[in-house]
N, CA, C and O atoms as a GROMACS GRO file, in nm:
protein
  464
    1UNK      N    1   2.572  -2.414 -13.213
    1UNK     CA    2   2.416  -2.321 -13.191
    1UNK      C    3   2.462  -2.244 -13.052
    1UNK      O    4   2.520  -2.281 -12.950
    2UNK      N    5   2.410  -2.129 -13.095
    2UNK     CA    6   2.426  -2.034 -13.000
    2UNK      C    7   2.354  -2.046 -12.891
    2UNK      O    8   2.260  -2.125 -12.902
    3UNK      N    9   2.368  -1.987 -12.776
    3UNK     CA   10   2.292  -2.018 -12.619
    3UNK      C   11   2.235  -1.861 -12.584
    3UNK      O   12   2.280  -1.747 -12.581
    4UNK      N   13   2.125  -1.921 -12.562
    4UNK     CA   14   1.984  -1.820 -12.523
    4UNK      C   15   2.043  -1.697 -12.455
    4UNK      O   16   2.125  -1.720 -12.366
    5UNK      N   17   2.021  -1.601 -12.477
    5UNK     CA   18   2.053  -1.488 -12.387
    5UNK      C   19   1.949  -1.501 -12.264
    5UNK      O   20   1.833  -1.540 -12.275
    6UNK      N   21   2.007  -1.464 -12.159
    6UNK     CA   22   1.943  -1.447 -12.039
    6UNK      C   23   1.871  -1.296 -12.025
    6UNK      O   24   1.924  -1.185 -12.024
    7UNK      N   25   1.693  -1.346 -12.013
    7UNK     CA   26   1.625  -1.263 -11.974
    7UNK      C   27   1.650  -1.149 -11.869
    7UNK      O   28   1.689  -1.172 -11.754
    8UNK      N   29   1.622  -1.022 -11.920
    8UNK     CA   30   1.661  -0.899 -11.841
    8UNK      C   31   1.529  -0.895 -11.741
    8UNK      O   32   1.418  -0.908 -11.791
    9UNK      N   33   1.540  -0.881 -11.632
    9UNK     CA   34   1.443  -0.840 -11.536
    9UNK      C   35   1.402  -0.684 -11.565
    9UNK      O   36   1.474  -0.590 -11.599
   10UNK      N   37   1.275  -0.689 -11.542
   10UNK     CA   38   1.253  -0.524 -11.568
   10UNK      C   39   1.247  -0.456 -11.395
   10UNK      O   40   1.182  -0.498 -11.299
   11UNK      N   41   1.338  -0.342 -11.402
   11UNK     CA   42   1.349  -0.283 -11.286
   11UNK      C   43   1.210  -0.260 -11.188
   11UNK      O   44   1.101  -0.221 -11.231
   12UNK      N   45   1.242  -0.294 -11.046
   12UNK     CA   46   1.175  -0.297 -10.974
   12UNK      C   47   1.144  -0.157 -10.938
   12UNK      O   48   1.230  -0.070 -10.936
   13UNK      N   49   0.990  -0.133 -10.904
   13UNK     CA   50   0.946  -0.007 -10.867
   13UNK      C   51   0.836  -0.017 -10.735
   13UNK      O   52   0.757  -0.110 -10.742
   14UNK      N   53   0.830   0.048 -10.650
   14UNK     CA   54   0.722   0.029 -10.550
   14UNK      C   55   0.562   0.001 -10.629
   14UNK      O   56   0.533   0.064 -10.731
   15UNK      N   57   0.481  -0.082 -10.577
   15UNK     CA   58   0.381  -0.101 -10.624
   15UNK      C   59   0.271   0.034 -10.666
   15UNK      O   60   0.194   0.017 -10.761
   16UNK      N   61   0.271   0.119 -10.616
   16UNK     CA   62   0.155   0.226 -10.637
   16UNK      C   63   0.270   0.312 -10.787
   16UNK      O   64   0.225   0.402 -10.858
   17UNK      N   65   0.354   0.280 -10.796
   17UNK     CA   66   0.422   0.371 -10.892
   17UNK      C   67   0.417   0.266 -11.027
   17UNK      O   68   0.403   0.295 -11.146
   18UNK      N   69   0.436   0.124 -10.956
   18UNK     CA   70   0.443   0.023 -11.096
   18UNK      C   71   0.314   0.022 -11.168
   18UNK      O   72   0.317   0.006 -11.290
   19UNK      N   73   0.186   0.040 -11.100
   19UNK     CA   74   0.062   0.036 -11.110
   19UNK      C   75   0.030   0.195 -11.200
   19UNK      O   76  -0.007   0.200 -11.317
   20UNK      N   77   0.050   0.290 -11.130
   20UNK     CA   78   0.053   0.418 -11.200
   20UNK      C   79   0.136   0.471 -11.343
   20UNK      O   80   0.123   0.575 -11.407
   21UNK      N   81   0.256   0.312 -11.368
   21UNK     CA   82   0.273   0.341 -11.496
   21UNK      C   83   0.225   0.255 -11.622
   21UNK      O   84   0.236   0.274 -11.743
   22UNK      N   85   0.162   0.141 -11.537
   22UNK     CA   86   0.076   0.067 -11.627
   22UNK      C   87  -0.060   0.155 -11.638
   22UNK      O   88  -0.152   0.086 -11.680
   23UNK      N   89  -0.089   0.261 -11.616
   23UNK     CA   90  -0.224   0.325 -11.607
   23UNK      C   91  -0.204   0.430 -11.693
   23UNK      O   92  -0.302   0.480 -11.747
   24UNK      N   93  -0.082   0.476 -11.718
   24UNK     CA   94  -0.050   0.568 -11.766
   24UNK      C   95  -0.024   0.501 -11.950
   24UNK      O   96  -0.070   0.554 -12.052
   25UNK      N   97   0.037   0.411 -11.945
   25UNK     CA   98   0.042   0.331 -12.083
   25UNK      C   99  -0.083   0.270 -12.121
   25UNK      O  100  -0.101   0.215 -12.230
   26UNK      N  101  -0.157   0.280 -12.045
   26UNK     CA  102  -0.303   0.215 -12.118
   26UNK      C  103  -0.344   0.324 -12.130
   26UNK      O  104  -0.448   0.317 -12.195
   27UNK      N  105  -0.310   0.476 -12.088
   27UNK     CA  106  -0.406   0.572 -12.157
   27UNK      C  107  -0.546   0.596 -12.047
   27UNK      O  108  -0.653   0.644 -12.084
   28UNK      N  109  -0.508   0.544 -11.888
   28UNK     CA  110  -0.631   0.543 -11.809
   28UNK      C  111  -0.583   0.684 -11.716
   28UNK      O  112  -0.489   0.678 -11.636
   29UNK      N  113  -0.654   0.795 -11.736
   29UNK     CA  114  -0.635   0.876 -11.676
   29UNK      C  115  -0.717   0.865 -11.545
   29UNK      O  116  -0.664   0.917 -11.447
   30UNK      N  117  -0.821   0.814 -11.530
   30UNK     CA  118  -0.906   0.819 -11.389
   30UNK      C  119  -0.838   0.749 -11.347
   30UNK      O  120  -0.767   0.825 -11.282
   31UNK      N  121  -0.780   0.603 -11.323
   31UNK     CA  122  -0.655   0.527 -11.269
   31UNK      C  123  -0.534   0.628 -11.244
   31UNK      O  124  -0.495   0.621 -11.127
   32UNK      N  125  -0.478   0.704 -11.308
   32UNK     CA  126  -0.381   0.780 -11.290
   32UNK      C  127  -0.404   0.862 -11.192
   32UNK      O  128  -0.326   0.868 -11.097
   33UNK      N  129  -0.546   0.960 -11.203
   33UNK     CA  130  -0.565   1.060 -11.107
   33UNK      C  131  -0.592   0.956 -10.961
   33UNK      O  132  -0.552   0.993 -10.851
   34UNK      N  133  -0.647   0.857 -10.976
   34UNK     CA  134  -0.642   0.813 -10.882
   34UNK      C  135  -0.553   0.780 -10.720
   34UNK      O  136  -0.601   0.762 -10.608
   35UNK      N  137  -0.384   0.782 -10.773
   35UNK     CA  138  -0.315   0.717 -10.759
   35UNK      C  139  -0.222   0.910 -10.641
   35UNK      O  140  -0.124   0.928 -10.570
   36UNK      N  141  -0.330   0.989 -10.690
   36UNK     CA  142  -0.272   1.143 -10.615
   36UNK      C  143  -0.378   1.172 -10.540
   36UNK      O  144  -0.492   1.194 -10.583
   37UNK      N  145  -0.342   1.171 -10.422
   37UNK     CA  146  -0.438   1.253 -10.323
   37UNK      C  147  -0.482   1.402 -10.406
   37UNK      O  148  -0.412   1.461 -10.490
   38UNK      N  149  -0.622   1.444 -10.355
   38UNK     CA  150  -0.672   1.541 -10.385
   38UNK      C  151  -0.596   1.660 -10.426
   38UNK      O  152  -0.604   1.702 -10.541
   39UNK      N  153  -0.539   1.702 -10.358
   39UNK     CA  154  -0.439   1.787 -10.378
   39UNK      C  155  -0.255   1.775 -10.390
   39UNK      O  156  -0.173   1.847 -10.333
   40UNK      N  157  -0.230   1.666 -10.475
   40UNK     CA  158  -0.131   1.603 -10.530
   40UNK      C  159  -0.088   1.720 -10.598
   40UNK      O  160  -0.156   1.820 -10.621
   41UNK      N  161   0.072   1.692 -10.639
   41UNK     CA  162   0.146   1.779 -10.687
   41UNK      C  163   0.228   1.704 -10.799
   41UNK      O  164   0.301   1.605 -10.787
   42UNK      N  165   0.194   1.783 -10.916
   42UNK     CA  166   0.281   1.715 -11.057
   42UNK      C  167   0.364   1.846 -11.051
   42UNK      O  168   0.321   1.956 -11.014
   43UNK      N  169   0.509   1.813 -11.098
   43UNK     CA  170   0.566   1.953 -11.139
   43UNK      C  171   0.640   1.916 -11.289
   43UNK      O  172   0.722   1.825 -11.290
   44UNK      N  173   0.615   1.973 -11.386
   44UNK     CA  174   0.676   1.889 -11.542
   44UNK      C  175   0.793   2.008 -11.552
   44UNK      O  176   0.781   2.127 -11.581
   45UNK      N  177   0.862   1.963 -11.531
   45UNK     CA  178   1.034   2.081 -11.612
   45UNK      C  179   0.969   2.215 -11.535
   45UNK      O  180   0.963   2.318 -11.602
   46UNK      N  181   0.911   2.220 -11.369
   46UNK     CA  182   0.914   2.327 -11.342
   46UNK      C  183   0.762   2.360 -11.296
   46UNK      O  184   0.706   2.370 -11.187
   47UNK      N  185   0.724   2.372 -11.426
   47UNK     CA  186   0.541   2.413 -11.448
   47UNK      C  187   0.471   2.356 -11.319
   47UNK      O  188   0.566   2.292 -11.275
   48UNK      N  189   0.404   2.342 -11.260
   48UNK     CA  190   0.352   2.293 -11.096
   48UNK      C  191   0.165   2.334 -11.174
   48UNK      O  192   0.107   2.427 -11.232
   49UNK      N  193   0.133   2.169 -11.116
   49UNK     CA  194  -0.005   2.133 -11.148
   49UNK      C  195  -0.020   2.118 -10.993
   49UNK      O  196   0.071   2.053 -10.940
   50UNK      N  197  -0.113   2.163 -10.915
   50UNK     CA  198  -0.141   2.111 -10.821
   50UNK      C  199  -0.315   2.086 -10.795
   50UNK      O  200  -0.404   2.170 -10.808
   51UNK      N  201  -0.326   1.945 -10.754
   51UNK     CA  202  -0.491   1.904 -10.757
   51UNK      C  203  -0.542   1.881 -10.819
   51UNK      O  204  -0.554   1.963 -10.910
   52UNK      N  205  -0.612   1.767 -10.827
   52UNK     CA  206  -0.720   1.665 -10.962
   52UNK      C  207  -0.766   1.763 -11.105
   52UNK      O  208  -0.759   1.723 -11.221
   53UNK      N  209  -0.814   1.895 -11.063
   53UNK     CA  210  -0.839   1.990 -11.184
   53UNK      C  211  -0.729   2.026 -11.267
   53UNK      O  212  -0.722   2.016 -11.390
   54UNK      N  213  -0.616   2.082 -11.161
   54UNK     CA  214  -0.522   2.124 -11.253
   54UNK      C  215  -0.380   2.000 -11.339
   54UNK      O  216  -0.292   2.006 -11.424
   55UNK      N  217  -0.449   1.893 -11.234
   55UNK     CA  218  -0.306   1.788 -11.294
   55UNK      C  219  -0.414   1.722 -11.418
   55UNK      O  220  -0.348   1.694 -11.518
   56UNK      N  221  -0.543   1.696 -11.431
   56UNK     CA  222  -0.586   1.664 -11.508
   56UNK      C  223  -0.587   1.722 -11.642
   56UNK      O  224  -0.588   1.653 -11.744
   57UNK      N  225  -0.586   1.872 -11.641
   57UNK     CA  226  -0.573   1.966 -11.759
   57UNK      C  227  -0.438   1.970 -11.820
   57UNK      O  228  -0.410   1.991 -11.938
   58UNK      N  229  -0.344   1.941 -11.700
   58UNK     CA  230  -0.192   1.911 -11.800
   58UNK      C  231  -0.214   1.781 -11.825
   58UNK      O  232  -0.222   1.756 -11.946
   59UNK      N  233  -0.226   1.697 -11.758
   59UNK     CA  234  -0.239   1.518 -11.861
   59UNK      C  235  -0.292   1.567 -11.974
   59UNK      O  236  -0.209   1.591 -12.061
   60UNK      N  237  -0.413   1.592 -12.001
   60UNK     CA  238  -0.509   1.616 -12.143
   60UNK      C  239  -0.402   1.659 -12.212
   60UNK      O  240  -0.370   1.587 -12.306
   61UNK      N  241  -0.335   1.757 -12.190
   61UNK     CA  242  -0.261   1.821 -12.314
   61UNK      C  243  -0.110   1.766 -12.310
   61UNK      O  244  -0.035   1.720 -12.396
   62UNK      N  245  -0.101   1.784 -12.215
   62UNK     CA  246   0.062   1.665 -12.212
   62UNK      C  247   0.114   1.567 -12.168
   62UNK      O  248   0.231   1.570 -12.132
   63UNK      N  249   0.042   1.461 -12.161
   63UNK     CA  250   0.082   1.381 -12.071
   63UNK      C  251  -0.033   1.257 -12.146
   63UNK      O  252  -0.027   1.235 -12.267
   64UNK      N  253  -0.129   1.189 -12.059
   64UNK     CA  254  -0.201   1.120 -12.116
   64UNK      C  255  -0.287   1.108 -12.253
   64UNK      O  256  -0.296   1.016 -12.334
   65UNK      N  257  -0.360   1.260 -12.246
   65UNK     CA  258  -0.404   1.292 -12.323
   65UNK      C  259  -0.296   1.325 -12.483
   65UNK      O  260  -0.360   1.355 -12.584
   66UNK      N  261  -0.191   1.320 -12.490
   66UNK     CA  262  -0.077   1.319 -12.552
   66UNK      C  263  -0.051   1.195 -12.614
   66UNK      O  264   0.048   1.186 -12.688
   67UNK      N  265  -0.156   1.056 -12.587
   67UNK     CA  266  -0.128   0.950 -12.613
   67UNK      C  267   0.050   0.929 -12.552
   67UNK      O  268   0.136   0.897 -12.634
   68UNK      N  269   0.082   0.949 -12.427
   68UNK     CA  270   0.227   0.946 -12.357
   68UNK      C  271   0.222   0.781 -12.328
   68UNK      O  272   0.117   0.733 -12.288
   69UNK      N  273   0.296   0.727 -12.342
   69UNK     CA  274   0.394   0.585 -12.319
   69UNK      C  275   0.538   0.612 -12.277
   69UNK      O  276   0.609   0.704 -12.318
   70UNK      N  277   0.574   0.497 -12.169
   70UNK     CA  278   0.681   0.559 -12.111
   70UNK      C  279   0.759   0.381 -12.066
   70UNK      O  280   0.702   0.290 -12.004
   71UNK      N  281   0.875   0.382 -12.113
   71UNK     CA  282   0.941   0.259 -12.059
   71UNK      C  283   1.070   0.313 -11.961
   71UNK      O  284   1.141   0.413 -11.974
   72UNK      N  285   1.069   0.225 -11.876
   72UNK     CA  286   1.129   0.203 -11.742
   72UNK      C  287   1.235   0.179 -11.758
   72UNK      O  288   1.267   0.064 -11.789
   73UNK      N  289   1.329   0.279 -11.742
   73UNK     CA  290   1.509   0.203 -11.732
   73UNK      C  291   1.527   0.267 -11.592
   73UNK      O  292   1.458   0.350 -11.534
   74UNK      N  293   1.640   0.205 -11.556
   74UNK     CA  294   1.739   0.298 -11.388
   74UNK      C  295   1.654   0.332 -11.315
   74UNK      O  296   1.608   0.446 -11.308
   75UNK      N  297   1.619   0.234 -11.250
   75UNK     CA  298   1.552   0.251 -11.097
   75UNK      C  299   1.594   0.299 -10.991
   75UNK      O  300   1.703   0.249 -10.961
   76UNK      N  301   1.559   0.373 -10.921
   76UNK     CA  302   1.615   0.426 -10.783
   76UNK      C  303   1.548   0.394 -10.669
   76UNK      O  304   1.430   0.400 -10.702
   77UNK      N  305   1.554   0.358 -10.536
   77UNK     CA  306   1.445   0.362 -10.459
   77UNK      C  307   1.521   0.474 -10.389
   77UNK      O  308   1.643   0.489 -10.403
   78UNK      N  309   1.442   0.557 -10.309
   78UNK     CA  310   1.481   0.683 -10.239
   78UNK      C  311   1.397   0.621 -10.076
   78UNK      O  312   1.365   0.503 -10.064
   79UNK      N  313   1.373   0.726  -9.964
   79UNK     CA  314   1.338   0.702  -9.861
   79UNK      C  315   1.192   0.694  -9.857
   79UNK      O  316   1.133   0.626  -9.772
   80UNK      N  317   1.122   0.771  -9.962
   80UNK     CA  318   1.001   0.859  -9.946
   80UNK      C  319   0.934   0.786 -10.070
   80UNK      O  320   0.815   0.803 -10.093
   81UNK      N  321   1.027   0.691 -10.160
   81UNK     CA  322   0.946   0.650 -10.298
   81UNK      C  323   1.038   0.598 -10.392
   81UNK      O  324   1.109   0.501 -10.367
   82UNK      N  325   1.041   0.663 -10.508
   82UNK     CA  326   1.143   0.607 -10.592
   82UNK      C  327   1.187   0.725 -10.742
   82UNK      O  328   1.109   0.817 -10.763
   83UNK      N  329   1.262   0.715 -10.798
   83UNK     CA  330   1.297   0.724 -10.950
   83UNK      C  331   1.338   0.663 -10.992
   83UNK      O  332   1.414   0.572 -10.959
   84UNK      N  333   1.271   0.720 -11.139
   84UNK     CA  334   1.365   0.637 -11.291
   84UNK      C  335   1.384   0.707 -11.353
   84UNK      O  336   1.342   0.820 -11.328
   85UNK      N  337   1.469   0.679 -11.485
   85UNK     CA  338   1.436   0.711 -11.608
   85UNK      C  339   1.365   0.657 -11.746
   85UNK      O  340   1.381   0.539 -11.779
   86UNK      N  341   1.302   0.729 -11.808
   86UNK     CA  342   1.215   0.624 -11.875
   86UNK      C  343   1.269   0.674 -12.070
   86UNK      O  344   1.354   0.759 -12.099
   87UNK      N  345   1.215   0.617 -12.137
   87UNK     CA  346   1.227   0.668 -12.235
   87UNK      C  347   1.056   0.715 -12.294
   87UNK      O  348   0.975   0.625 -12.317
   88UNK      N  349   1.027   0.823 -12.306
   88UNK     CA  350   0.869   0.886 -12.288
   88UNK      C  351   0.875   0.955 -12.438
   88UNK      O  352   0.953   1.040 -12.481
   89UNK      N  353   0.763   0.885 -12.502
   89UNK     CA  354   0.693   0.940 -12.623
   89UNK      C  355   0.539   0.958 -12.620
   89UNK      O  356   0.450   0.893 -12.565
   90UNK      N  357   0.538   1.098 -12.717
   90UNK     CA  358   0.397   1.145 -12.695
   90UNK      C  359   0.362   1.194 -12.817
   90UNK      O  360   0.432   1.153 -12.910
   91UNK      N  361   0.276   1.269 -12.845
   91UNK     CA  362   0.224   1.390 -12.944
   91UNK      C  363   0.313   1.483 -12.888
   91UNK      O  364   0.390   1.538 -12.966
   92UNK      N  365   0.321   1.515 -12.755
   92UNK     CA  366   0.330   1.613 -12.750
   92UNK      C  367   0.508   1.630 -12.717
   92UNK      O  368   0.565   1.733 -12.755
   93UNK      N  369   0.570   1.543 -12.660
   93UNK     CA  370   0.748   1.527 -12.651
   93UNK      C  371   0.753   1.403 -12.628
   93UNK      O  372   0.677   1.321 -12.577
   94UNK      N  373   0.884   1.399 -12.686
   94UNK     CA  374   0.973   1.262 -12.690
   94UNK      C  375   1.097   1.259 -12.642
   94UNK      O  376   1.176   1.340 -12.691
   95UNK      N  377   1.144   1.172 -12.540
   95UNK     CA  378   1.282   1.188 -12.485
   95UNK      C  379   1.314   1.141 -12.387
   95UNK      O  380   1.228   1.130 -12.299
   96UNK      N  381   1.422   1.103 -12.368
   96UNK     CA  382   1.465   1.054 -12.219
   96UNK      C  383   1.405   1.153 -12.083
   96UNK      O  384   1.449   1.266 -12.066
   97UNK      N  385   1.327   1.109 -12.016
   97UNK     CA  386   1.294   1.189 -11.879
   97UNK      C  387   1.338   1.102 -11.780
   97UNK      O  388   1.375   0.985 -11.787
   98UNK      N  389   1.324   1.204 -11.651
   98UNK     CA  390   1.328   1.132 -11.514
   98UNK      C  391   1.232   1.189 -11.451
   98UNK      O  392   1.225   1.311 -11.440
   99UNK      N  393   1.114   1.075 -11.382
   99UNK     CA  394   1.030   1.078 -11.301
   99UNK      C  395   1.097   1.048 -11.153
   99UNK      O  396   1.169   0.959 -11.107
  100UNK      N  397   1.055   1.129 -11.119
  100UNK     CA  398   1.100   1.131 -10.911
  100UNK      C  399   0.945   1.132 -10.860
  100UNK      O  400   0.849   1.196 -10.902
  101UNK      N  401   0.957   1.017 -10.729
  101UNK     CA  402   0.794   1.009 -10.672
  101UNK      C  403   0.801   1.049 -10.543
  101UNK      O  404   0.914   1.066 -10.496
  102UNK      N  405   0.700   1.070 -10.470
  102UNK     CA  406   0.698   1.156 -10.338
  102UNK      C  407   0.611   1.043 -10.325
  102UNK      O  408   0.537   1.020 -10.421
  103UNK      N  409   0.606   0.962 -10.218
  103UNK     CA  410   0.504   0.828 -10.203
  103UNK      C  411   0.414   0.890 -10.062
  103UNK      O  412   0.475   0.986 -10.015
  104UNK      N  413   0.327   0.868 -10.009
  104UNK     CA  414   0.268   0.868  -9.876
  104UNK      C  415   0.173   0.771  -9.890
  104UNK      O  416   0.064   0.776  -9.947
  105UNK      N  417   0.237   0.664  -9.820
  105UNK     CA  418   0.131   0.532  -9.815
  105UNK      C  419   0.118   0.477  -9.951
  105UNK      O  420   0.223   0.486 -10.015
  106UNK      N  421   0.018   0.421 -10.015
  106UNK     CA  422  -0.013   0.379 -10.132
  106UNK      C  423  -0.060   0.482 -10.214
  106UNK      O  424  -0.111   0.452 -10.322
  107UNK      N  425  -0.048   0.640 -10.167
  107UNK     CA  426  -0.063   0.797 -10.269
  107UNK      C  427   0.086   0.810 -10.334
  107UNK      O  428   0.189   0.757 -10.292
  108UNK      N  429   0.069   0.894 -10.447
  108UNK     CA  430   0.202   0.970 -10.514
  108UNK      C  431   0.138   1.124 -10.475
  108UNK      O  432   0.055   1.198 -10.527
  109UNK      N  433   0.226   1.130 -10.348
  109UNK     CA  434   0.191   1.280 -10.317
  109UNK      C  435   0.247   1.374 -10.438
  109UNK      O  436   0.175   1.449 -10.504
  110UNK      N  437   0.392   1.358 -10.454
  110UNK     CA  438   0.435   1.435 -10.553
  110UNK      C  439   0.507   1.359 -10.692
  110UNK      O  440   0.558   1.247 -10.688
  111UNK      N  441   0.500   1.430 -10.793
  111UNK     CA  442   0.581   1.397 -10.891
  111UNK      C  443   0.610   1.435 -10.967
  111UNK      O  444   0.518   1.464 -11.044
  112UNK      N  445   0.741   1.468 -11.013
  112UNK     CA  446   0.870   1.544 -11.096
  112UNK      C  447   0.953   1.504 -11.209
  112UNK      O  448   1.057   1.439 -11.206
  113UNK      N  449   0.890   1.553 -11.308
  113UNK     CA  450   0.962   1.522 -11.439
  113UNK      C  451   1.014   1.612 -11.494
  113UNK      O  452   0.957   1.714 -11.534
  114UNK      N  453   1.116   1.588 -11.501
  114UNK     CA  454   1.258   1.632 -11.636
  114UNK      C  455   1.318   1.614 -11.727
  114UNK      O  456   1.270   1.518 -11.788
  115UNK      N  457   1.413   1.658 -11.780
  115UNK     CA  458   1.479   1.620 -11.855
  115UNK      C  459   1.575   1.502 -11.808
  115UNK      O  460   1.634   1.517 -11.702
  116UNK      N  461   1.592   1.393 -11.879
  116UNK     CA  462   1.761   1.296 -11.802
  116UNK      C  463   1.843   1.317 -11.907
  116UNK      O  464   1.958   1.275 -11.904
   0.00000   0.00000   0.00000
């Protein structure tokens, strides 16, 4: 009889980032935006969106609006947040991606997305 394989724990993320990932995977734009301050920054492959209105337009086109979903791998804790690689799938782009977060308390001040 084969031994059961040990289950692998999911990578550990700071709570705001974990909840952010859950909101993205649920397709919940309002909760996604609530994690960012009014003048938060999202930089996707160098293209910058600053503030809720600009981030919503970007997300509607390329992120949540494109039915994006991520599976997190390879978490790295940083002094001000965390970064991780993810298997990203959407109607806009699918592939290995790197997500780097700068936290300000329980808010995400910056999110930078690049290819992994």
